[in-house]
C-alpha positions in Angstrom: 94.9 -49.9 -28.6 92.5 -48.4 -26.1 92.6 -45.1 -28.1 91.6 -47.0 -31.3 88.7 -48.8 -29.6 87.5 -45.4 -28.3 87.5 -43.9 -31.8 85.7 -46.9 -33.1 83.0 -46.6 -30.4 82.6 -42.9 -31.0 82.2 -43.4 -34.7 79.7 -46.1 -34.1 77.6 -43.8 -31.7 77.7 -40.8 -34.0 74.4 -40.8 -36.0 74.5 -40.6 -39.8 72.8 -37.7 -41.7 69.9 -40.0 -42.6 69.4 -41.0 -39.0 69.4 -37.4 -37.9 66.7 -36.5 -40.4 64.5 -39.4 -39.2 65.0 -38.3 -35.6 64.0 -34.7 -36.4 60.9 -35.8 -38.3 59.9 -38.1 -35.4 60.5 -35.4 -32.9 58.4 -32.9 -34.9 55.6 -35.3 -35.2 55.7 -36.0 -31.5 55.7 -32.3 -30.6 52.7 -31.7 -32.9 50.9 -34.6 -31.3 51.6 -33.1 -27.9 50.3 -29.8 -29.0 47.1 -31.4 -30.3 46.6 -33.3 -27.1 47.2 -30.3 -25.0 44.8 -27.9 -26.7 41.2 -28.4 -27.8 40.3 -28.4 -31.5 38.8 -25.1 -32.6 36.2 -25.6 -35.4 34.7 -22.7 -37.3 31.3 -23.2 -39.0 31.3 -22.8 -42.8 28.4 -20.5 -42.5 27.1 -18.3 -39.6 24.0 -18.9 -37.6 21.4 -16.6 -39.2 18.6 -15.1 -37.1 15.7 -13.4 -38.9 14.4 -10.7 -36.5 11.4 -8.5 -37.2 10.4 -5.4 -35.3 6.9 -4.2 -34.4 7.7 -0.7 -35.8 6.8 1.2 -38.9 9.6 1.9 -41.4 10.3 5.5 -40.3 10.1 4.9 -36.5 13.2 5.6 -34.4 12.5 2.3 -32.7 14.0 0.5 -35.7 17.2 2.4 -35.0 17.2 1.2 -31.4 16.7 -2.4 -32.7 19.5 -2.0 -35.2 21.8 -0.8 -32.4 21.3 -4.2 -30.7 21.7 -6.1 -34.0 25.0 -4.2 -34.8 26.5 -4.9 -31.4 25.7 -8.6 -31.5 26.9 -9.1 -35.1 30.2 -7.4 -34.5 30.9 -9.2 -31.2 30.0 -12.6 -32.8 32.8 -12.3 -35.3 30.9 -13.8 -38.2 29.6 -16.9 -36.3 26.2 -15.3 -35.7 24.3 -12.9 -37.9 21.0 -11.1 -37.1 19.1 -9.9 -40.1 16.6 -7.2 -39.1 13.3 -6.5 -40.8 10.7 -3.7 -40.1 7.1 -4.3 -39.2 5.0 -6.0 -41.9 7.9 -7.6 -43.7 6.7 -11.0 -42.5 3.9 -10.4 -40.0 1.9 -7.4 -38.6 3.2 -5.6 -35.4 0.8 -7.3 -33.0 1.6 -10.7 -34.4 5.4 -10.6 -33.7 5.1 -12.5 -30.4 3.2 -15.5 -31.9 5.5 -15.6 -34.9 8.6 -15.9 -32.8 6.9 -18.5 -30.6 5.9 -20.6 -33.6 9.2 -20.2 -35.4 7.8 -18.1 -38.3 10.4 -15.6 -37.1 13.6 -16.4 -35.3 13.4 -13.3 -33.1 11.4 -10.2 -32.5 11.9 -6.6 -31.2 8.6 -5.6 -29.6 6.9 -4.7 -26.3 5.0 -6.9 -23.9 1.9 -4.7 -24.0 1.4 -5.8 -27.6 0.5 -9.3 -26.3 -1.6 -8.0 -23.5 -4.5 -9.9 -25.0 -2.9 -13.2 -24.0 -2.5 -12.1 -20.3 -2.9 -8.7 -18.6 0.1 -9.6 -16.5 2.2 -9.0 -19.6 1.7 -5.2 -19.2 3.3 -5.3 -15.8 6.6 -5.7 -17.7 6.0 -2.5 -19.6 3.2 -0.5 -17.8 1.0 -1.0 -14.9 -0.2 0.1 -11.4 1.9 2.9 -10.1 4.3 2.3 -7.2 6.6 5.2 -7.7 9.2 3.5 -9.9 10.4 4.9 -13.2 11.7 2.8 -16.0 15.3 2.6 -14.7 14.1 1.3 -11.3 11.6 -1.1 -12.8 14.3 -2.5 -15.1 16.5 -3.0 -12.0 13.6 -5.1 -10.6 13.5 -7.2 -13.7 17.2 -7.9 -13.6 17.9 -7.9 -9.9 14.6 -8.1 -8.1 13.1 -11.3 -9.4 11.2 -9.8 -12.3 12.9 -11.9 -15.0 12.0 -15.1 -13.2 8.4 -14.0 -13.0 8.4 -13.1 -16.7 9.8 -16.5 -17.5 7.1 -18.1 -15.4 4.5 -16.1 -17.3 5.9 -17.3 -20.7 5.6 -20.9 -19.5 2.1 -20.4 -18.2 0.7 -19.1 -21.4 2.8 -21.3 -23.7 5.0 -18.8 -25.4 8.0 -20.7 -26.8 10.7 -18.1 -26.6 13.4 -16.5 -24.4 13.0 -12.8 -23.8 15.2 -10.0 -22.6 14.5 -6.3 -21.8 16.3 -3.2 -22.9 15.9 0.6 -23.0 14.3 2.3 -20.0 11.9 4.6 -21.8 11.1 8.1 -20.5 7.6 8.6 -19.2 5.1 8.6 -22.1 2.9 11.7 -22.9 -0.7 11.9 -22.1 -1.1 12.3 -25.8 -2.5 14.3 -28.7 -5.9 16.0 -28.5 -8.1 18.2 -30.7 -8.6 20.4 -27.6 -6.3 20.6 -24.5 -7.3 18.2 -21.7 -7.4 20.3 -18.6 -9.7 18.1 -16.5 -10.1 14.3 -16.3 -13.8 14.8 -17.1 -12.9 15.7 -20.7 -11.7 12.1 -21.2 -15.2 10.7 -20.8 -16.5 9.4 -24.1 -13.3 10.3 -26.0 -12.3 7.8 -28.6 -8.7 7.3 -27.6 -5.8 5.0 -28.8 -3.5 3.4 -26.3 -2.3 -0.2 -25.5 -2.0 -2.8 -22.7 -3.2 -2.0 -19.2 -3.3 1.7 -20.2 -6.5 0.7 -22.0 -8.0 -0.4 -18.8 -6.9 2.8 -17.1 -8.5 5.1 -19.7 -11.6 3.0 -19.8 -11.9 3.3 -16.1 -11.7 7.1 -16.6 -14.5 7.0 -19.2 -12.7 6.9 -22.5 -13.6 4.6 -25.4 -10.3 2.9 -26.1 -9.0 1.4 -29.3 -5.7 -0.5 -29.4 -3.7 0.0 -32.5 0.0 -0.3 -33.6 1.8 3.0 -34.3 1.6 2.9 -38.1 -2.2 2.8 -38.0 -2.8 5.8 -35.7 -2.9 8.7 -38.2 -5.1 6.8 -40.7 -7.5 6.0 -37.8 -7.5 9.6 -36.7 -8.3 10.8 -40.3 -11.1 8.3 -40.6 -12.6 9.3 -37.3 -12.0 5.9 -35.7 -10.2 7.8 -32.9 -10.3 11.4 -31.6 -7.1 11.3 -29.6 -4.1 9.1 -29.0 -0.8 8.5 -27.4 2.1 6.5 -28.8 5.5 7.0 -27.1 7.8 10.0 -27.6 8.2 13.3 -29.6 10.5 11.7 -32.2 8.3 8.7 -33.0 5.1 10.8 -33.0 6.6 13.5 -35.3 8.0 10.9 -37.7 4.6 9.4 -38.4 3.1 12.8 -38.8 1.0 13.5 -35.7 1.7 17.2 -35.9 0.1 17.3 -39.4 -3.3 16.2 -38.2 -3.6 17.5 -34.6 -2.0 20.4 -32.7 -2.4 19.8 -28.9 0.2 17.7 -27.2 0.3 16.9 -23.5 3.4 15.7 -21.7 3.4 13.5 -18.6 1.1 10.7 -17.6 0.9 7.7 -15.2 -0.6 5.4 -17.9 2.9 4.3 -19.1 5.3 5.8 -16.7 7.8 3.1 -17.6 8.3 0.7 -20.5 11.0 -1.2 -22.3 11.6 -3.2 -25.4 11.2 -6.9 -25.3 13.9 -8.7 -27.4 12.7 -12.2 -27.9 14.3 -15.2 -29.6 12.6 -18.5 -30.4 13.5 -21.1 -27.8 14.6 -23.8 -30.2 17.0 -21.3 -31.9 18.2 -20.2 -28.5 18.9 -23.7 -27.2 20.8 -24.5 -30.4 23.1 -21.5 -30.0 26.5 -22.1 -28.4 27.0 -20.8 -24.9 29.4 -18.1 -25.9 27.0 -16.7 -28.5 24.2 -16.8 -25.9 26.4 -14.7 -23.7 27.1 -12.2 -26.6 23.3 -12.0 -27.1 22.7 -11.3 -23.4 25.4 -8.7 -23.1 24.4 -7.2 -26.4 21.0 -6.5 -24.8 22.8 -4.7 -21.9 24.9 -2.7 -24.4 21.8 -1.7 -26.4 20.1 -0.6 -23.2 22.6 2.2 -22.9 23.0 2.9 -26.6 19.2 3.2 -27.0 19.0 5.7 -24.2 21.8 7.8 -25.6 20.2 7.9 -29.0 16.8 8.8 -27.4 18.4 11.8 -25.6 20.0 12.9 -28.9 16.6 13.0 -30.6 13.6 13.3 -28.2 14.5 16.8 -26.8 15.5 18.3 -30.2 12.3 17.0 -31.8 10.1 18.3 -29.0 11.6 21.8 -29.8 10.8 21.3 -33.5 7.2 20.4 -32.6 6.9 23.6 -30.6 8.7 26.1 -32.8 8.7 24.6 -36.3 5.3 22.9 -36.4 3.5 25.3 -34.0 2.2 22.5 -31.8 0.8 23.7 -28.5 2.6 21.6 -25.9 1.5 21.7 -22.2 2.4 19.8 -19.1 -0.5 17.6 -18.1 -2.5 19.2 -15.3 -2.0 17.7 -11.8 -5.7 16.7 -11.3 -5.4 14.3 -14.2 -2.5 12.5 -12.5 -4.5 12.3 -9.3 -7.5 10.8 -11.2 -5.2 8.3 -12.9 -3.9 7.1 -9.5 -7.5 6.5 -8.3 -8.3 4.6 -11.4 -5.1 2.4 -11.0 -6.1 1.5 -7.5 -9.5 0.2 -8.8 -7.9 -1.8 -11.6 -5.2 -3.2 -9.4 -7.7 -4.4 -6.8 -9.9 -6.0 -9.4 -7.2 -7.7 -11.4 -5.3 -8.9 -8.3 -8.6 -10.4 -7.0 -9.2 -12.2 -10.3 -5.7 -13.5 -11.0 -3.3 -14.6 -8.1 -0.4 -14.4 -10.5 -1.2 -10.8 -11.4 -1.1 -10.1 -7.6 2.1 -12.0 -7.2 3.9 -9.8 -9.8 2.5 -6.6 -8.4 3.5 -7.5 -4.9 7.0 -8.3 -6.1 7.3 -4.9 -7.7 6.0 -3.2 -4.6 8.5 -5.0 -2.4 11.3 -3.8 -4.7 10.0 -0.2 -5.0 9.6 0.2 -1.2 13.3 0.7 -0.6 14.5 1.6 -4.0 12.2 4.6 -4.5 12.6 5.7 -0.9 16.4 5.8 -1.4 16.2 7.5 -4.8 13.9 10.3 -3.6 15.8 10.8 -0.3 19.1 11.1 -2.2 18.2 12.7 -5.5 19.3 16.3 -6.2 16.7 18.9 -7.2 17.8 19.0 -10.8 15.0 21.3 -11.9 16.4 23.9 -9.4 19.8 23.5 -11.0 18.4 23.9 -14.5 16.4 27.0 -13.6 19.5 28.5 -11.8 21.8 28.0 -14.9 19.3 28.9 -17.6 17.3 31.6 -15.7 14.2 29.9 -17.1 11.2 28.5 -15.2 10.4 25.0 -16.2 6.7 24.4 -17.0 4.5 23.3 -14.1 1.3 21.3 -14.2 -1.1 22.7 -16.9 1.4 25.2 -18.2 2.6 25.6 -21.8 6.0 24.5 -22.9 7.6 27.3 -24.9 
């Protein structure tokens, strides 16, 4: 009898097929609910955030390739959630108008240089040229990112009401003294010369007696042909050759203190920036750092080769700027720095910050650096050009 009761209890406890299906369905629903509760919902936008960026560079300038290297890296890392569309100078606004266009939201972003908005504040040029303190572009860029320069730049944007967020990339090699109808062997030859440059370099050459006109790169050769200018500098052998400098003038001088360091300013409208998710902001920031290296690699692939083409293919007479011109530039910088620091406490604040950074950084660099020219001359059995000597 006990055995029969046990069988009846077991039969009663055993679930039917219908009950088993109900249990499994409930369990599955419960597991799914637990999974949803345990992990955040991931939502993908139906369309990417689109950023319209314009450069300040003519259609053939290598600077557009540098800008595109930044754009490509950000677009690929963003995985379709953010897309930067890049436009060359003049597509929406003129080169010198990029800054205002980004600030006002006419453009979402811009690829330019701070010296192009020097008219708003001469302090802008300290983030792309300025009084000499021994630092090159790499060392000055380290000041921006690790020595307080970025904070001072942000303070400047706020002071003059520019409504964007900016980043810096590409430590540019020293820019040439420029292109001249006759070789400049003495600083006295600059007096009265109608010369193109930009930013604080304009103050420098004016101090040295030149008559300065500030123009974007694409307007240089037409201005030279019309007689608006007699001489000019832009940036590097590749950019200069691509806009045809060698076709209108044949004397090119390398080395100068007027823009011994410069970088690109990659700016994005603040409203656009604030609306961007934090991870996309990080991709943008690190995209700038990635472009910093990529741009320099691309420059080294092009600038040296194009310098040789200027010398051998286009028969341009290239010389190393004579030492007395460098010396006169330093004297002129001292006067400009004293005057502008006296007129504007913020100018002085930025200069003093740079000097504080340069004091140890440049000392270390020069105390430690190898004499690379010696190594080159040993391997290639070729004497590198000295001050005032021709490059052959």
